[in-house]
C-alpha positions in Angstrom: 10.8 -42.7 21.7 14.1 -43.5 20.0 16.4 -40.5 19.8 17.7 -41.5 16.4 16.1 -43.1 13.3 18.8 -45.6 12.2 19.6 -45.7 8.5 23.1 -46.6 7.5 24.6 -45.9 4.1 26.2 -49.3 4.3 25.7 -53.0 3.8 21.9 -53.2 3.9 21.3 -50.5 1.4 23.9 -52.1 -0.9 22.0 -55.3 -0.7 18.6 -53.6 -1.3 20.0 -51.9 -4.4 21.4 -55.1 -5.8 18.8 -57.7 -5.3 15.6 -56.5 -3.7 13.3 -55.2 -6.5 10.6 -57.5 -7.8 11.9 -58.2 -11.3 15.4 -59.0 -10.0 13.9 -61.5 -7.4 11.7 -63.1 -10.0 14.5 -63.5 -12.5 16.7 -65.0 -9.9 13.8 -67.3 -8.9 13.5 -68.6 -12.5 17.3 -69.0 -12.6 17.1 -71.1 -9.4 14.4 -73.2 -11.2 16.6 -73.8 -14.3 15.9 -71.0 -16.7 19.0 -70.2 -18.8 18.0 -68.7 -22.1 16.5 -65.2 -22.7 13.5 -67.0 -24.1 13.1 -69.1 -20.9 12.8 -66.0 -18.8 10.5 -64.2 -21.3 8.2 -67.2 -21.4 7.9 -67.5 -17.6 7.5 -63.9 -16.7 5.1 -61.3 -18.1 7.9 -58.8 -18.6 8.8 -56.6 -21.6 11.9 -57.5 -23.6 13.3 -54.1 -22.8 12.8 -54.5 -19.0 14.1 -58.1 -19.1 17.2 -57.0 -21.0 17.8 -54.2 -18.5 17.4 -56.5 -15.4 19.6 -59.2 -16.9 22.3 -56.6 -17.6 21.9 -55.4 -14.0 22.5 -59.0 -12.8 25.5 -59.5 -15.1 27.1 -56.2 -14.1 26.6 -57.1 -10.4 28.2 -60.5 -10.9 25.1 -62.6 -10.0 24.8 -64.0 -13.5 27.3 -64.8 -16.2 26.9 -65.5 -19.9 28.2 -68.8 -21.3 27.8 -70.6 -24.7 24.6 -72.7 -24.8 24.4 -75.9 -26.7 26.7 -76.8 -29.6 26.9 -73.3 -31.1 29.3 -70.8 -29.6 27.0 -68.1 -31.0 24.2 -69.0 -28.6 24.6 -67.6 -25.1 22.8 -68.4 -21.9 22.7 -67.0 -18.4 24.1 -69.0 -15.6 24.0 -68.3 -11.8 27.4 -67.4 -10.3 28.2 -68.4 -6.7 27.3 -64.9 -5.8 23.9 -65.2 -7.4 23.3 -68.6 -5.9 24.1 -67.1 -2.5 20.9 -65.0 -2.7 18.8 -68.1 -2.2 18.4 -67.6 1.6 17.0 -64.1 0.9 14.2 -65.7 -1.1 13.6 -68.2 1.7 13.1 -65.4 4.3 10.8 -63.5 1.9 8.7 -66.6 1.5 8.7 -67.4 5.3 7.4 -63.9 6.2 4.5 -64.2 3.8 3.7 -67.7 5.0 3.4 -66.4 8.5 1.7 -63.0 8.0 -0.3 -63.4 4.8 -2.9 -65.9 3.3 -1.3 -68.9 1.8 0.1 -68.1 -1.7 1.5 -70.8 -4.0 2.8 -74.3 -3.1 5.1 -74.7 -0.1 8.7 -75.7 -0.6 9.5 -79.3 0.2 12.7 -80.4 1.9 14.8 -82.6 -0.3 16.3 -84.1 2.9 13.2 -85.4 4.6 10.2 -84.8 2.3 8.3 -82.5 4.6 7.4 -78.8 4.1 10.5 -76.8 4.5 10.6 -74.6 7.6 13.7 -72.5 8.1 15.1 -70.6 11.1 17.5 -67.7 11.2 20.7 -68.4 13.2 23.7 -66.3 14.2 26.7 -67.3 12.2 29.0 -66.8 15.2 27.2 -68.7 18.0 24.7 -70.8 16.1 21.7 -69.7 18.2 18.3 -68.8 16.7 18.1 -65.0 16.3 15.3 -63.2 18.1 14.5 -59.6 17.2 14.7 -58.5 20.8 18.4 -59.7 20.9 19.4 -57.5 18.0 21.2 -54.3 18.7 20.9 -51.9 15.8 23.6 -49.2 15.1 23.0 -45.5 15.7 22.2 -42.9 13.1 24.8 -41.6 10.7 23.2 -38.2 9.7 23.0 -37.2 6.1 25.1 -34.2 5.1 23.3 -31.3 3.3 22.7 -32.5 -0.3 23.8 -36.0 0.4 21.9 -38.9 -1.2 21.2 -42.1 0.6 23.1 -44.8 -1.4 23.0 -45.3 -5.1 19.3 -45.9 -5.8 19.9 -48.2 -8.7 16.4 -49.5 -8.8 14.6 -47.0 -11.0 12.2 -49.6 -12.2 10.7 -50.2 -8.7 8.6 -47.0 -8.9 7.0 -48.2 -12.1 6.3 -51.6 -10.6 4.5 -50.0 -7.6 2.1 -48.3 -10.0 0.8 -51.6 -11.4 -2.9 -52.2 -10.6 -2.2 -55.7 -9.4 1.0 -57.4 -8.2 -0.5 -60.7 -9.6 0.4 -59.3 -13.0 4.1 -59.7 -12.5 4.2 -63.5 -12.1 2.5 -66.4 -13.9 2.3 -68.5 -10.8 1.6 -67.5 -7.1 4.6 -66.9 -5.0 4.9 -66.2 -1.3 8.1 -64.1 -1.9 6.2 -61.8 -4.2 3.6 -61.3 -1.5 6.3 -60.0 0.8 7.7 -57.7 -1.9 4.2 -56.4 -2.5 4.2 -55.4 1.2 7.5 -53.6 1.4 9.4 -54.3 -1.8 10.3 -50.8 -2.9 13.6 -49.2 -1.9 12.3 -46.6 0.4 9.8 -48.9 2.2 12.6 -51.3 2.8 14.7 -48.6 4.4 11.8 -47.3 6.5 11.2 -50.8 7.9 14.9 -51.0 8.7 14.6 -47.9 10.8 11.4 -49.1 12.4 13.3 -52.0 13.9 14.8 -49.7 16.6 11.6 -48.1 17.9 9.1 -45.3 17.3 10.2 -42.4 15.0 8.9 -39.0 14.0 8.1 -38.1 10.4 10.8 -35.5 10.5 13.4 -38.0 11.7 12.6 -40.4 8.9 12.7 -37.5 6.4 16.1 -36.3 7.7 17.6 -39.8 7.6 16.3 -40.7 4.2 16.5 -37.3 2.5 13.0 -37.9 1.0 10.5 -35.4 -0.2 7.6 -35.2 2.2 5.0 -36.3 -0.4 7.1 -39.5 -1.2 7.6 -40.3 2.5 3.9 -39.8 3.2 3.0 -42.1 0.3 5.4 -44.8 1.6 4.2 -44.5 5.1 0.5 -44.8 4.0 1.4 -47.9 2.0 3.1 -49.5 5.0 0.2 -48.5 7.3 -2.4 -49.9 4.9 -0.4 -53.2 4.8 -0.2 -53.5 8.5 3.6 -53.0 8.8 3.6 -49.5 10.4 1.1 -48.0 12.8 0.8 -44.8 14.8 2.6 -45.1 18.1 0.5 -46.3 21.1 1.0 -43.0 23.0 -1.1 -41.1 20.4 1.7 -38.8 19.4 2.6 -38.0 15.8 5.2 -40.8 15.9 5.2 -44.0 13.9 6.2 -47.5 15.0 6.6 -50.9 13.5 3.6 -53.2 13.8 4.2 -56.8 14.7 4.1 -57.9 11.1 6.5 -55.1 10.2 9.0 -55.9 13.0 8.9 -59.6 11.9 10.6 -58.5 8.6 13.9 -58.3 10.6 14.9 -61.7 9.3 14.6 -60.5 5.7 16.5 -57.4 6.5 19.3 -59.4 8.2 19.5 -61.9 5.2 19.9 -59.0 2.7 22.5 -57.3 4.9 24.5 -60.6 5.4 24.5 -61.3 1.7 25.8 -57.8 1.0 28.6 -58.1 3.6 29.6 -61.5 2.2 29.6 -60.4 -1.5 29.4 -56.6 -1.9 30.8 -54.6 1.0 34.6 -54.1 1.6 35.8 -55.7 4.8 34.8 -53.6 7.8 33.0 -51.0 5.7 29.7 -51.3 7.5 28.1 -50.4 10.8 27.9 -53.4 13.1 24.5 -55.0 14.1 25.2 -56.7 17.3 23.8 -60.1 18.5 23.2 -59.5 22.2 23.8 -63.1 23.5 27.3 -63.5 21.9 28.3 -59.9 21.2 29.3 -60.6 17.6 28.5 -58.5 14.6 25.4 -60.3 13.5 25.7 -62.2 10.2 22.9 -64.7 9.7 22.3 -68.0 7.9 19.1 -70.0 7.2 18.9 -73.6 8.5 16.2 -76.2 8.3 14.1 -76.6 11.5 13.7 -80.3 10.8 17.3 -81.4 10.1 19.5 -78.4 10.8 20.9 -78.3 7.3 22.0 -75.0 5.9 19.9 -73.5 3.1 21.4 -74.3 -0.3 20.1 -74.1 -3.8 18.8 -77.5 -4.9 17.9 -78.7 -1.4 14.2 -77.9 -1.7 11.5 -78.2 -4.3 7.8 -77.6 -4.7 5.3 -80.5 -5.0 5.0 -79.7 -8.7 7.8 -78.7 -10.9 9.1 -75.2 -10.5 10.2 -75.2 -14.1 6.7 -75.6 -15.4 4.5 -72.5 -16.1 1.0 -73.1 -14.8 
């Protein structure tokens, strides 16, 4: 059993708090597909005006969107992706890829703009260019919480209300593989639990100490992850938990979120290194096309039917 349950108050948590709740991902998805005006987002997502306003403000404050005049009138403003916002695109690709491997097919596949075939991506180490395998990743040790310390900023208050919905289908007007992944682990605490599970088995008490969670909330999250096939009781029949194969496969999503946060959010050097065993570098990852080797970039892929249309 792992001695420590590894949660860092660093890059990954910063990334989770910025981009990894369902409404933020869906708003970014619509921005990728060309939505610009408030009315565009409202028409494509079954979201209240108050929640949409709050999430757009979150993205503006975080520097992922910016407001610019729209059309001929300087009074009409629209929302445009910044380079920082466009850089979240590989995160969306890893969320889609996990669902396409571990869940029934949801929505249309992305098609490569380079070669016209379904887009299959692989995660590579930015330092050596090799495909990243989970067994080659060396995760950092635990930084214990001090008494009364909170784990990060917890800016995603809306995540709890999203998880109470009767159906995740209600948050999007078209099927989406990325949404399927968020349904599996897309609340803040589940994302942090799955980060810790990457190292090995852990006790309930270890997770509680590392996260600073109330026992009932931790129990609820663990039950959700067990029901979804991401966590299971450890094979030695102790009271420990461990990542199931589907849960461990989330490492690519975790690394994509962490890499984006290091690139755009975290002061230089202000994070615990995740080491890539083969080259020994602090592991920052990129997504590249399996077919042609091109790096993931916004606009290089499309669905067979227009992403801008609302079915």
